[in-house]
C-alpha positions as CSV (number, residue, x, y, z in Angstrom):
1,M,-0.2,0.0,-0.1
2,K,2.9,2.6,0.8
3,A,4.7,1.8,-2.3
4,G,1.7,2.5,-4.4
5,L,1.1,5.8,-2.6
6,C,4.7,6.8,-3.4
7,S,4.6,5.8,-7.0
8,V,1.1,8.1,-7.2
9,L,2.8,10.9,-5.0
10,V,5.9,10.8,-7.4
11,F,3.8,10.7,-10.6
12,F,1.8,13.6,-9.3
13,S,4.7,15.7,-8.3
14,V,6.3,15.1,-11.7
15,L,3.1,16.3,-13.3
16,V,3.1,19.6,-11.1
17,A,6.4,20.1,-12.2
18,L,5.9,19.9,-15.7
19,S,2.8,22.4,-15.4
20,S,5.6,25.0,-15.0
21,V,6.9,24.5,-18.4
22,A,4.4,26.7,-19.9
23,F,5.6,29.8,-18.1
24,A,9.2,28.9,-18.7
25,A,11.3,31.3,-20.6
26,G,11.5,29.1,-23.7
27,P,11.3,25.2,-24.9
28,P,12.7,22.8,-22.6
29,V,16.3,22.0,-22.9
30,L,17.9,18.8,-23.0
31,L,21.2,18.1,-22.1
32,V,23.2,15.3,-23.4
33,Y,26.5,14.1,-22.1
34,G,29.6,12.4,-23.9
35,F,31.7,9.5,-23.6
36,Q,31.8,8.0,-20.2
37,P,34.2,5.0,-19.8
38,I,33.5,3.9,-16.4
39,P,29.8,2.5,-15.7
40,G,27.8,4.0,-12.7
41,F,28.2,7.4,-13.8
42,R,25.5,10.3,-12.8
43,A,24.2,12.3,-15.6
44,T,23.0,15.1,-13.2
45,E,26.6,15.7,-12.0
46,L,27.9,15.8,-15.6
47,W,25.7,18.7,-16.4
48,A,25.4,20.4,-12.6
49,D,26.7,24.0,-13.3
50,V,24.8,24.5,-16.8
51,A,21.4,22.9,-15.7
52,E,21.5,25.1,-12.6
53,R,22.2,28.4,-14.9
54,L,19.5,27.5,-17.3
55,A,16.9,26.3,-14.5
56,G,17.6,28.6,-11.9
57,R,17.4,25.8,-9.3
58,P,20.2,23.7,-7.5
59,I,20.6,20.3,-9.3
60,A,19.5,18.6,-5.9
61,Q,16.3,19.3,-6.9
62,T,16.4,17.2,-10.3
63,Q,13.7,14.5,-10.4
64,T,13.9,11.1,-12.0
65,I,11.6,9.9,-14.5
66,E,11.2,6.5,-15.8
67,I,10.3,6.7,-19.5
68,E,10.4,3.0,-19.7
69,T,11.8,0.2,-18.2
70,G,15.9,0.5,-18.2
71,H,15.5,3.9,-19.3
72,N,15.4,7.2,-17.2
73,L,15.3,10.8,-17.8
74,F,16.1,13.4,-15.3
75,H,14.3,16.7,-15.1
76,L,15.2,19.9,-13.0
77,P,11.9,22.4,-13.2
78,A,12.4,25.7,-14.2
79,G,12.9,28.1,-10.8
80,D,10.8,31.1,-12.4
81,A,9.3,32.3,-15.5
82,E,12.8,33.6,-16.4
83,H,14.5,30.2,-16.6
84,R,13.7,26.8,-18.4
85,D,13.0,23.5,-17.7
86,V,15.8,21.3,-18.1
87,F,15.8,17.7,-19.0
88,L,19.0,15.4,-18.8
89,S,19.6,12.7,-21.1
90,D,20.6,9.3,-19.9
91,Y,20.8,7.4,-23.2
92,A,23.3,4.9,-21.9
93,L,22.1,1.2,-21.0
94,P,22.4,1.3,-17.0
95,Y,25.7,0.4,-15.6
96,E,27.4,0.3,-18.9
97,P,30.0,2.6,-20.1
98,T,29.2,4.3,-23.5
99,V,30.3,1.9,-25.8
100,R,27.7,0.8,-28.0
101,D,26.4,1.9,-31.5
102,L,26.2,5.9,-31.7
103,R,23.1,5.1,-33.8
104,F,21.7,2.8,-31.1
105,Y,22.0,5.7,-28.5
106,A,20.4,8.0,-31.0
107,D,17.4,6.0,-30.9
108,R,17.1,6.1,-27.2
109,L,17.9,10.1,-27.4
110,A,14.8,10.3,-29.9
111,D,12.6,8.2,-27.2
112,E,13.8,11.0,-24.6
113,I,12.6,14.1,-26.9
114,A,9.5,12.4,-27.8
115,W,8.6,11.8,-24.3
116,I,9.3,15.5,-23.5
117,T,7.3,16.8,-26.5
118,D,4.6,14.4,-25.9
119,T,4.1,14.9,-22.3
120,V,4.7,18.5,-21.9
121,S,3.0,19.4,-25.0
122,V,5.5,21.4,-26.9
123,P,6.7,21.2,-30.5
124,E,10.0,21.3,-29.8
125,V,13.4,21.2,-27.5
126,D,16.6,22.8,-27.4
127,V,19.4,20.2,-27.3
128,V,23.0,20.9,-25.6
129,A,25.3,17.9,-26.2
130,H,29.0,17.5,-25.2
131,S,31.7,15.9,-27.2
132,M,30.4,12.2,-28.3
133,G,26.9,13.2,-27.3
134,A,27.3,15.9,-30.2
135,L,27.2,12.9,-32.7
136,V,24.6,11.1,-30.8
137,A,22.5,14.1,-31.4
138,R,23.3,14.7,-35.0
139,A,22.8,10.8,-35.8
140,Y,18.9,11.8,-34.5
141,L,18.5,15.1,-36.6
142,E,20.2,13.9,-39.6
143,A,18.9,10.0,-39.3
144,D,17.9,10.0,-43.0
145,D,21.7,10.3,-44.1
146,F,22.1,6.7,-43.3
147,D,18.9,5.6,-45.5
148,G,20.9,4.0,-48.4
149,I,23.3,1.9,-46.1
150,L,20.8,0.5,-43.1
151,G,20.9,-3.2,-43.0
152,D,24.6,-3.1,-43.7
153,D,26.8,-5.1,-40.7
154,D,27.8,-1.6,-39.3
155,F,24.2,0.2,-39.7
156,P,21.7,-1.8,-38.5
157,D,18.2,-0.5,-38.8
158,Y,16.5,0.8,-35.5
159,G,13.6,2.5,-37.2
160,T,15.1,6.1,-36.2
161,E,13.4,8.9,-37.8
162,Y,13.8,12.5,-37.4
163,R,10.5,14.1,-36.4
164,G,11.1,17.9,-36.7
165,D,11.2,18.4,-32.9
166,V,14.5,20.3,-32.4
167,R,14.6,24.0,-32.8
168,T,18.3,24.3,-31.8
169,L,21.4,21.9,-31.3
170,I,24.4,23.2,-29.4
171,T,27.3,21.2,-29.9
172,V,30.2,21.6,-27.2
173,A,33.7,20.0,-27.9
174,G,32.0,17.8,-30.6
175,P,34.1,15.7,-32.8
176,H,32.4,16.5,-35.7
177,H,35.1,15.4,-38.1
178,G,36.7,12.8,-35.9
179,A,38.6,12.0,-32.7
180,Y,42.1,10.9,-33.7
181,L,42.7,9.6,-30.3
182,V,40.5,6.5,-31.2
183,T,41.9,5.6,-34.6
184,F,43.7,2.6,-33.0
185,G,40.4,1.1,-32.1
186,T,38.9,1.0,-35.8
187,W,39.2,-2.4,-35.9
188,L,38.2,-3.5,-32.3
189,S,34.6,-2.3,-32.4
190,R,31.8,-0.2,-34.0
191,L,32.1,2.8,-31.8
192,G,35.8,3.2,-32.7
193,R,34.9,3.0,-36.4
194,Q,32.4,5.5,-35.7
195,L,34.6,8.2,-34.5
196,S,36.8,7.5,-36.7
197,P,38.0,10.7,-39.2
198,E,38.0,7.9,-41.8
199,G,35.1,6.3,-41.2
200,T,31.8,6.0,-43.0
201,F,29.5,7.0,-40.3
202,L,31.1,10.6,-40.0
203,E,31.6,10.6,-44.1
204,L,27.8,10.1,-44.4
205,L,27.0,12.3,-41.6
206,N,29.2,15.3,-43.5
207,R,28.3,15.0,-46.9
208,D,26.5,17.7,-48.5
209,R,22.9,16.9,-49.9
210,V,20.6,19.1,-51.9
211,V,18.1,20.7,-49.5
212,D,15.7,23.2,-50.8
213,D,17.8,24.0,-53.7
214,R,21.1,24.3,-52.0
215,L,24.1,22.0,-50.8
216,T,24.2,21.5,-47.1
217,S,25.4,18.7,-44.5
218,L,23.1,20.1,-41.9
219,R,19.0,20.4,-41.2
220,P,18.3,24.1,-42.5
221,D,15.3,24.1,-40.2
222,V,17.3,23.7,-37.1
223,R,20.0,26.3,-35.8
224,Y,23.6,25.0,-35.3
225,V,25.8,26.1,-32.9
226,S,29.2,24.6,-32.5
227,M,31.1,25.7,-29.6
228,A,35.2,24.4,-29.6
229,G,37.5,24.4,-26.9
230,Q,41.4,25.4,-27.0
231,T,43.5,25.2,-23.8
232,C,47.2,26.7,-23.7
233,F,48.3,23.7,-21.7
234,G,52.2,23.9,-21.4
235,C,52.9,27.5,-21.3
236,G,54.0,27.3,-17.9
237,L,56.9,25.4,-18.6
238,R,58.5,28.0,-21.2
239,R,60.5,30.8,-20.1
240,D,58.6,33.3,-21.6
241,E,55.4,32.5,-20.2
242,E,53.1,35.6,-21.2
243,A,54.4,35.0,-25.1
244,C,53.6,31.6,-25.1
245,L,50.1,32.5,-24.1
246,R,49.7,35.0,-26.9
247,E,50.7,32.3,-29.2
248,C,48.3,29.7,-28.0
249,V,45.1,32.5,-28.0
250,D,46.2,33.5,-31.4
251,A,46.1,30.0,-32.3
252,G,42.8,29.7,-30.9
253,L,41.4,32.3,-32.5
254,A,42.3,30.8,-35.9
255,W,40.8,27.6,-34.7
256,Q,43.9,25.9,-34.5
257,G,44.8,23.8,-31.2
258,S,42.6,21.5,-29.1
259,D,40.9,21.1,-25.7
260,L,43.4,18.5,-25.2
261,V,40.7,15.7,-26.6
262,V,39.1,17.1,-29.4
263,L,40.8,19.1,-32.3
264,M,39.3,22.7,-32.9
265,A,39.2,21.6,-36.5
266,S,37.0,18.7,-35.7
267,A,34.7,20.7,-33.6
268,Y,34.3,23.2,-36.7
269,L,31.0,22.6,-38.2
270,P,30.6,24.3,-41.6
271,E,27.3,26.3,-42.1
272,A,27.0,26.2,-38.3
273,E,27.6,29.3,-36.0
274,N,31.0,28.3,-34.6
275,V,32.5,29.9,-31.2
276,A,36.3,29.1,-30.0
277,C,36.1,29.0,-26.5
278,I,39.8,30.0,-25.4
279,G,41.3,28.6,-22.4
280,M,38.8,25.6,-22.0
281,D,39.8,22.0,-22.0
282,H,37.3,19.3,-22.6
283,V,36.0,19.0,-19.1
284,D,35.5,22.6,-18.7
285,M,33.5,22.6,-21.7
286,H,30.6,21.4,-19.8
287,A,31.1,23.0,-16.6
288,H,32.7,26.8,-17.0
289,P,30.5,29.3,-16.2
290,V,31.3,31.8,-18.7
291,L,30.1,28.9,-21.3
292,A,27.1,28.4,-19.5
293,E,26.3,32.3,-19.7
294,T,26.9,31.9,-23.6
295,I,24.6,29.0,-23.8
296,E,22.0,30.6,-22.1
297,A,22.4,33.9,-24.2
298,I,22.1,31.7,-27.1
299,L,18.9,29.8,-26.4
300,D,17.2,33.4,-25.6
301,G,18.1,34.1,-29.2
302,G,21.0,36.2,-29.0
303,P,23.7,35.9,-31.7
304,A,26.6,33.3,-31.1
305,P,30.0,35.1,-30.3
306,N,33.0,34.4,-32.4
307,A,34.9,33.6,-29.3
308,I,34.6,33.3,-25.4
309,Y,37.2,33.6,-22.8
310,A,37.7,31.6,-19.9
311,S,39.2,34.6,-18.4
312,P,39.5,38.3,-19.0
313,E,43.3,38.1,-19.2
314,L,43.2,35.8,-22.3
315,R,41.6,38.7,-24.5
316,T,44.3,39.8,-27.0
317,D,42.1,42.9,-28.0
318,A,42.0,43.8,-24.2
319,P,43.3,47.2,-23.6
320,S,46.6,47.8,-21.9
321,D,47.3,49.4,-18.6
């Protein structure tokens, strides 16, 4: 009896929280994590800073929603009308690292988005995806890129179809053109082949096609923003640390360098709005307060800046004393 009552109370609390969506500042936001090599990770901890910024609530108030057996979704309700309802994806299978087919994960992401739009009664969501999660999100949005190859050994047919329910996709440190660190594993796993710069998965995902009489590799009805990190790791080892730092910053503004995991050149997405995140490494890219502030401004409808900086000291255009 007590268990049944608890279930009813949890369901009721979720419905009450979801009723706030209509009064939120914009569409619900779905945060999508990247590669997680160790099982037992918690999606809420990975996105705490960004989620709290967007929702205006502490991450401890996150609610767990079971959308189907073995598949949870997390919800942090908007704190007031100035903030957004935030959902946190948990596309991986329970107690597993994220080592499966990206398109399998994309199908689970599609189920999460469908649950949000159906339950909240909204036509679209905004998606913010970190690292490998960017490719999971694109594999859903651009699912028809794979139509001609479905059924091949590396491309099983999961029945995934894009439903036109994403308004904005912000990718954060997304390896859109491959992750060179995994090239050695291409013979070992399907995921390794999918992340390879030379793999068929990325070739299909980035191939231009004719849409509305123009060539594009992206969906023209979705706003794409790609944020790439660049860190000046190692400058403290040089005698002239300041000169080294200037060189690193200038390289980052030219879209050279990396966040220590993903090359900026790989994160650059033609036809998207591209943001160089100077002084941010791969971990910073889903936690830095400047990045969270920029994501919020973009979702508010503002333009994506050409560059943001981890600290004011990194700005090469800053006035000298």
